N, C-alpha and C positions, 0 to 999 in steps of 0.2 A: 530587408535582411534575408540572409540565406536560412533555410530550414535548420541547418546544423547549429545556427546561432540561437534558435528559439527552443530547440529540444531540451537544453539544460534547464530551462524554466519549467517545462512540463515535468522533468525529473524531480525538481524541487517540490512541485505540487503533488505529484502522484508517482513516486519512484517505481519503475518497472520491477525492481528487485522485491518490492512489497507485494506484488501481484501473486495470486494463487497459481499453482502449477497448471491447472486446467485452462487458464485464461489465455487470451491472445491480445496483449496490450502493446503499446508503442506505435511505431510507424508501420501502418498496414499497406499504404499505397503512397508511392512518391520516391523522390530522390533527395537525399540530404543536401545536395549542392544546389537545389532549386531555389530561385529567388522568390521570396514570398511577398505578395503585394497586399494581401488582406486575409484575415482569419474569420471564419464563421464558426461560432460555438453552438453545438446542438446536443441533443440527448441521443438520437439515433441517426446515423448517416445514411438515411434512406434516399431513394432516387429523387424524391421531391426536395430533399435538403440539398442534394448536389445541384439540382436545377436552381435553387435559391442562391447557392454559392456562385453559379455562373451569372445569374442576374445581378448580383451585388458585387461582382468582380473580386471574389475571394478565391484564392487558389490553395487554401489550406482549410480543411474542415477538422475541427477538434471535437470529437464525440466522446460521450461517456461509454456507451455500449459499443463494443467492436462489431462492425458490420461483417467482418470475416471472423468467424468463431471456430469452425472446424475446417478440416482440409478441403481444398478445392482441386479437383482433377481436370475440370474443364471450365472455360469461361465463355459461355455461349449466350448469356442473357436469358436463360430459361426460368430464372426465379428472381425474387426481389433483391437478393444479395448480389447475384451476378450482374443484374442490370445497373445497380448503383455503382459497383466497382468498374464496370465497363465505361459508364458515362464519366466517372472521375478520371480514368486513364485517358480517354479520348480528349478531355478538356484540360489535361495537365493539372489536375487538382489532387493534392496530397491529402491523405486521411490519417489522423493520429488518434488512437483510442487510449483512454485512461483506466476505466473500469475498476478492477479490484486493487490496482495500485492506489486508487483514491479511496476505495472501500476500507483498506487496511490502515490508511494514514490516520494519525490521532486527531487531525483537524479536518478529516475528509467527510465522506457521505454520512456517517452516523453521528458525528459531532454536529454536522449541519442540521440534521433532523432533531437532535437534542436541543439545539439552540432555538429551533422553530417552535418547539413545544415548551420552552422555558425551563428545561431540566438543569439542575445544578449538581455539583459534586459528582461529575461524570467520570467514568473510567471504562477501560476496554472490557467488553463482555466475554469475548473468546480470544484471549491472547494468542499470538502466533507461536506455533511450535516449530522445533527443529530449525531455528533461525540464529541461534547464538552459538558461537564457537570460542574455544580458548586456545591461545598460542602460548606454549612454554618454550623458552629458549635460554641459552647460557652464553655468557660473554665474560671476558676479563673485567675485573672491577673497574679499571680506568675507562672502559668503553661503555659503561652502563648508561650514562646520561645521554650519549649520542644515539645509542641504539633505542633507548626508551623514547626519546624525542621523535625519532623517525617513525616508530610504530604509532605514536599519538598523531603525528601529522597524517598518517595513512587512514586514520579513523578508528584505530583500535583504542581500547580503554574507555569507551563511552558506556555508562550505565545510567539509564534514566536521565535525570537532569544533571548528572555529574559527568565530567570528562577528565582525561589524563589519569585514569584509574589503573593501578597495577599493583602487583605484590612482588616484593623483592626479598630474596633470601640468599645467604652467603654459604659457600661450600668450596670444596676442592675438586677441580676437574682434572682428569688424567687422560693422556693419549700418547700414542707412539705412531709416528708417520713412517710410511715405507720410503724406499729410495727415490720414488718419483714425487714426493711431497716437497712443498716449500713453506713450512709452517711459519706463521707470524711470530710465534714464541717457540723457542727450542730448536732442535736440529733433527733431521731425518734419522730414523732408526734409534733415536734416544728417547727412553721413557721420560715423560714430562708431566709435572704437576703445576697447575695454575690456580690461583685464588680467583674464583669466578662468582658472578652474581646470576642467580636464576631469576628470570623475568617472566611473569605471568600476566597476560592481558586477555580480555574478551573482545570479540568483534562480531559484527553481523556478517552472515555467510557470504553475501555478495561482495564483501570487501577482501575476500581471501587472497586473490591474486595481487591486489594492491598492497596488502599488508606484507605478504611474502617478498614482493619486489623491494619494498622499503627495508625489510630486514636484511636481505642479501646485500643491498647497497651500503647499508650503514655498518654492518658487522665486520670486524677486522679479520676474522678467521678465513682461511682458505676453504675450509669445509665447515658449514654452519650446522650445529646441532639444534634441532627444534622438534616439537611435537604439536599436532593440531588435534583437538578433541571436540566432538560435537556434544554440547551440553543438553541436558533434559530440561533446563530452565525455560519457562515460557517468557516471551518478550512482552512485558507488561505495558509498553507504550505503543505497540503495534498489534493490530488484530481486527477481527470482524465484530461488529456490533458494539453497543455501549449500554451502560446502565447508569442511571442517575436518579435524582429525586425531584419531586415537585416542591416548590417553596411552600405551597399551601396544599394540604390534602384535598382531594375531590372525591365525590361519590362516583361509583363506577359508570353509571349511565351518563352523568354529566361529563365525565372525563372522555368517554368514547365519543360523545357529541362534539366535544372540544377538538379531539383528534380528527374527526371527520371534517370539521370546518377548516382546520389548519392544513390538512393534506388535500383538501378540495376533492375528496373521493366521492364516487357515486354511492358507495355503501361501505359499512364496516362489518365484515363477517367475524363473529367472535364465539368463543366457547361460553359455557354457562357462567353466569355472574355469581359472585361469592358473597354479595351483600356486605361488603366492607369498603372502607375508604381506600383510595389509591394514593400512594405516595412514592413508592419505589417502582421505577419504570425502566424496562429494557427495550431497546430498539435495535432492529437490524434491517437496513434498507435492502430491498430486493428479496430474493428467495431465502427464507430464514428458518425453515423447519428444523435444521440441524442445531439451532441455538436454543431450542426449548429446554433441554436438560440443563444448560448453563444458566438460563434465566431462573429456572426453578431452584437450582442449587444456591443461587445468590439471593433468593427470597424476593424476587421481583413480584409485584402485585399484578403487573400487566406486561406482556411482551407485544410490541407493535412490529409487525413484519409483513410479509406478503407470500403469496403462492402456497398457502397451507392447503393440504388435501384433507379429504373427509376424515381419514384415520389419524391425521396429525392432531386434530382437535381433541381426540380422546386422551392425548398425552397431558392435557391440562390437569386431569385427575383431581379436580377441586382444590388445587394448590395455587393456581395462577389463572388469569384471564388471558387467553390468546386472541389477539386482534389482527385480522388480515385487512389491510387498507388498500391493497392493490400494489402491484410491482412498480408501475410508473409513479403512482402517487407517493409511495414511500421514498422515492428518489427525486421528487419533482423540484426540489430546491437546488439540486446539484448543478444544473445548467447555468443558473444565475451565479452560483459560487465560482464556477470556472471563468465565466465572463468577467466578473468583478476582479478576480485574481489576476487575470491577464491584462486587464485595463490598468491596474496599478503597476504592473511590471513593465508594460509598454504603453505609457500614456499618450504617446504621439504616433501610435500605429493604428491602422484601420482594423478594429476588432468589432465584429457585429454579432449580436445575439439573434439566433434563428427565431423566426416567429412561427415556425411549423410545429404543430402538435403531433408528435409521432406515437402517442399512446394508442396501441391497437385495440384496447378494451373499451367498450362503450356500455353505458347504463341507460335503462329506461326508468 
């Protein structure tokens, strides 16, 4: 298959539109017209992984963390990033990164961690902000169904588990076209009144161009009246972190030992214990200090995350137990999830799970 035929599956699993603005996801190295002969799935696309891809005859590396994160002005092989990229280019190996596109997905990184810990009744911990827009447009009553259907086809009108959602209201539209117009209804230079329907639909921001294109294609008017508004609503189905419950409460020490075993970490760094049972658990794979406030606000007993600094632990304030299990460890199940997902989508294609441990942190 060509790479262009595979990328839509990556988009289903971890939409690039869901990624954080600071991130660098998608195709990092390669050409979409390239013929792919094998896929190697890894956590970090380091040089040893590129060597593994060469040995196993895979010319596409799908990684969780992007090997290229910040800007590169030179490519001379002076550091681990440049060496990996150079070797990939020399050997015609493409690199595709998922990262926060998978972090924000409702079935992604944090749901995977919740499942590993047996959490139930899960929901997003930090819903995505500034992601929902509303389109308002007006059309003659007889065109309402066709315009509405076109907007739905473009992805507008989806709210949670509901789709084809809109609000319709009736009114009178007025206009006068100048001598250069060719109005669908009425004549140039003549004031015109039309019984119109006001259509209101919401959509995710990355769909804006698609929604507008569909609107213009379906609308009968020469000049389409519309408004787009960014909503303050948070997207409850997309976001970072998750919070859920244990089916059976556990004591704090027992729970932390359980987490240590499940994540296979060398140690769990944690804030002071509160001497109470654990039932409500928040998780955020990777660096998650920013989620402490949200976990406390939602009355989590424990927040499991990584990369907490000394002063971050003070934020527990005897309201929550903060548990740092390590960055790699909090995401350790992701590589297998990606592999399983792709094997189901491409059962007859060569997809290999990397056997390289790229965790840079070691424990004694």
